[in-house]
C-alpha positions in Angstrom: 117.7 85.3 40.5 121.2 83.6 41.6 121.6 84.5 45.7 124.4 86.8 46.9 126.2 83.4 48.7 125.6 81.4 45.2 127.2 84.1 43.1 130.4 84.4 45.4 130.6 80.6 45.2 130.3 80.5 41.5 133.3 83.4 41.6 135.2 81.1 44.3 135.4 78.6 41.6 136.7 80.1 38.7 139.1 82.4 40.8 142.2 80.8 39.9 141.8 81.2 36.4 140.1 84.5 36.5 143.0 87.0 35.4 143.4 84.7 32.8 140.2 84.6 31.5 139.9 88.5 31.7 143.1 89.0 29.7 141.5 87.1 26.8 139.1 89.9 26.6 140.8 92.4 24.2 140.2 95.9 26.1 139.6 94.7 29.5 142.4 96.6 31.6 142.4 99.7 29.2 138.5 100.1 30.0 139.5 99.8 33.5 142.0 102.2 33.4 140.0 104.5 31.2 137.2 104.3 34.2 139.9 104.8 36.9 141.0 108.1 35.2 138.0 109.4 34.9 137.3 109.0 38.3 140.5 110.5 39.3 140.5 113.6 36.9 137.1 114.6 39.0 138.7 114.4 42.6 138.3 117.8 44.4 141.4 119.1 44.7 140.7 121.1 47.5 139.7 118.3 49.8 143.3 116.2 49.3 144.9 116.2 53.1 147.5 119.2 52.8 150.8 118.9 50.7 150.5 114.6 50.6 147.6 115.0 48.1 146.6 112.0 50.0 142.8 110.7 48.9 140.7 107.7 50.5 139.2 105.3 47.6 136.6 102.5 47.7 136.6 99.6 44.8 133.2 97.8 45.7 133.7 94.3 44.2 137.1 94.5 43.1 137.3 90.7 42.2 141.0 89.6 41.8 142.5 92.9 42.0 142.4 94.5 38.4 140.1 97.2 39.3 142.1 97.9 42.2 145.3 98.4 40.1 143.7 100.6 37.5 142.6 102.8 40.5 146.3 102.9 42.0 147.8 103.6 38.8 145.7 106.4 37.9 145.8 108.2 41.6 149.9 107.6 41.0 149.9 109.2 37.5 148.2 112.4 38.7 150.9 112.5 41.2 148.2 111.3 44.5 149.0 108.9 47.4 146.1 107.0 47.5 144.8 104.7 50.4 142.5 102.2 48.9 139.9 99.6 50.2 138.7 96.7 48.0 136.3 94.9 49.1 134.5 91.6 47.5 132.0 88.6 48.4 133.8 86.4 46.9 136.8 84.9 49.7 138.5 83.3 46.4 138.6 86.2 44.6 140.4 88.1 47.4 143.0 85.5 47.7 143.8 86.1 44.3 144.3 89.7 44.9 145.9 89.9 48.2 148.2 87.3 46.5 149.8 90.0 44.4 152.4 92.7 45.2 150.7 96.0 46.1 152.2 99.0 47.5 151.9 100.5 50.9 147.9 102.0 51.0 146.0 99.4 49.5 144.3 96.7 51.2 140.9 93.8 50.6 138.6 93.3 52.8 135.3 90.4 52.5 132.2 92.2 51.9 129.2 92.7 50.4 127.4 95.8 48.6 124.4 96.1 50.8 126.8 95.9 54.1 128.2 99.2 52.7 124.2 100.2 52.3 123.7 99.7 55.9 126.8 100.6 57.7 130.3 101.1 56.3 132.0 100.6 60.3 132.5 97.2 60.2 134.7 96.9 57.3 136.7 99.6 58.2 135.3 102.4 56.1 134.1 104.9 59.2 135.6 107.8 57.3 134.2 109.5 54.2 136.0 108.6 50.6 136.8 110.9 47.9 135.9 108.4 45.1 134.0 105.3 44.6 134.5 102.7 42.1 132.0 99.9 41.1 132.9 97.6 38.3 130.9 94.9 37.2 128.9 95.1 40.0 125.2 96.8 40.3 123.7 93.7 37.8 124.4 91.6 40.9 122.9 93.8 43.5 119.3 92.8 44.3 118.5 96.7 45.7 120.5 98.8 43.8 118.7 102.1 45.0 119.9 101.4 48.7 123.3 100.5 47.9 123.8 103.6 45.5 122.0 105.6 48.5 124.9 103.9 50.8 127.5 105.2 48.5 126.0 108.6 48.5 126.7 108.8 52.3 129.9 107.4 52.4 131.5 109.9 50.0 132.8 113.0 51.0 131.4 116.5 49.9 132.3 116.6 46.1 133.2 113.0 46.1 132.8 111.0 42.7 131.6 107.9 41.9 132.3 105.8 38.5 130.3 102.8 37.8 131.3 100.5 34.9 128.6 98.1 33.5 127.2 96.5 31.1 123.9 97.6 29.9 121.7 96.6 26.9 118.2 97.0 27.6 116.4 98.7 24.8 118.8 97.8 22.1 118.1 94.9 19.8 121.3 95.0 18.3 123.3 95.3 21.6 121.4 92.3 22.7 122.1 90.1 19.9 125.6 91.3 19.9 125.9 90.6 23.3 123.9 87.2 23.1 126.5 86.0 19.9 129.7 87.1 22.4 128.5 84.9 25.2 127.8 81.8 23.3 130.8 81.9 21.0 133.1 83.3 23.1 133.2 83.8 26.8 131.2 80.7 28.1 133.6 78.2 25.8 136.5 80.5 26.9 135.3 80.1 30.2 135.1 76.3 30.2 138.7 76.4 28.5 140.4 78.3 31.2 138.2 76.6 34.5 136.1 73.8 33.3 133.2 76.0 34.7 130.0 77.9 33.3 128.1 78.4 35.5 129.4 82.2 35.9 129.5 83.1 32.8 126.1 82.0 31.8 125.1 84.2 34.7 127.1 86.7 33.0 124.9 86.5 30.2 121.6 86.5 31.7 122.1 88.9 34.3 123.1 91.4 31.6 120.0 91.0 29.3 118.3 91.7 32.5 120.1 94.9 34.1 118.6 98.2 34.0 118.6 100.4 31.0 121.5 103.2 31.1 119.0 105.7 31.5 117.3 103.8 34.3 120.3 103.3 36.2 120.9 107.1 35.5 117.7 107.9 37.1 118.6 105.8 40.0 121.9 108.1 40.5 119.9 111.1 40.7 117.1 110.0 43.1 120.0 109.0 45.3 121.0 112.4 45.3 123.8 112.5 42.6 124.7 115.4 40.0 126.4 116.0 37.0 125.7 112.1 35.9 128.2 111.3 32.6 128.1 108.4 30.4 130.2 106.8 27.6 130.1 103.8 26.2 133.0 101.7 24.8 134.7 101.7 21.6 134.4 98.5 19.1 132.6 95.4 19.5 131.4 97.0 22.9 129.7 100.3 21.5 126.4 100.8 23.3 127.2 97.4 25.5 129.8 98.4 27.9 129.3 101.8 29.7 131.4 103.7 32.1 128.9 106.2 34.2 130.5 108.9 36.1 128.4 111.3 38.9 129.3 114.0 41.9 128.1 114.2 45.2 127.7 118.0 45.4 129.0 120.0 48.3 126.7 120.3 51.5 126.7 124.1 50.8 125.3 123.4 47.1 122.8 121.3 48.5 121.3 123.3 50.9 
């Protein structure tokens, strides 16, 4: 398995061309926005801070900021003011994110998902957040249960976690479609846009070895989450790309 440091380096290598690469993926940004909308629509209104309707959000594995933008736009469309912290292990990807124009309240920090599980304080996340988003992250996490447990602790009561991820375990059709898409489209486009293929070959392998959706849902329940919902994307990614939404029940319900 590729180490966290090697994976961060692989992302650094393609960072300058990454936005172009994902723009060539039909539906990429629309799928992120759909997942961000799913997070916002479950946010607990009673927990918003006064008349400002201010919410604190975490974008774990934010990359070059596409998921962060989706979150910010979804919150704004709902009439909410948001404080968003984007965290990623790749310095190169964060450089791309920080170079973009952002409203006040959006910031980016270097960090690993496992650090969130251990302690959020070094990353400036001492306060609870109302929502957490993790897009295309959990395949890259070795101790998924620990990270989910850390996110559960970080969320405020009635907070929401949304995970967007590829999962094809148990479906031979999905595995075939994924392999064909990678070797006929994604990996060649990676070469054309960056003259690198290491990250995209890893992408292919990591999806093949990732949890089934049911296994991941079971992890969420073990971590303490409730009301877990799963939906898949339309088109060729049906049964391949999934949005998983879960809630942290309030302390009153847990007691």
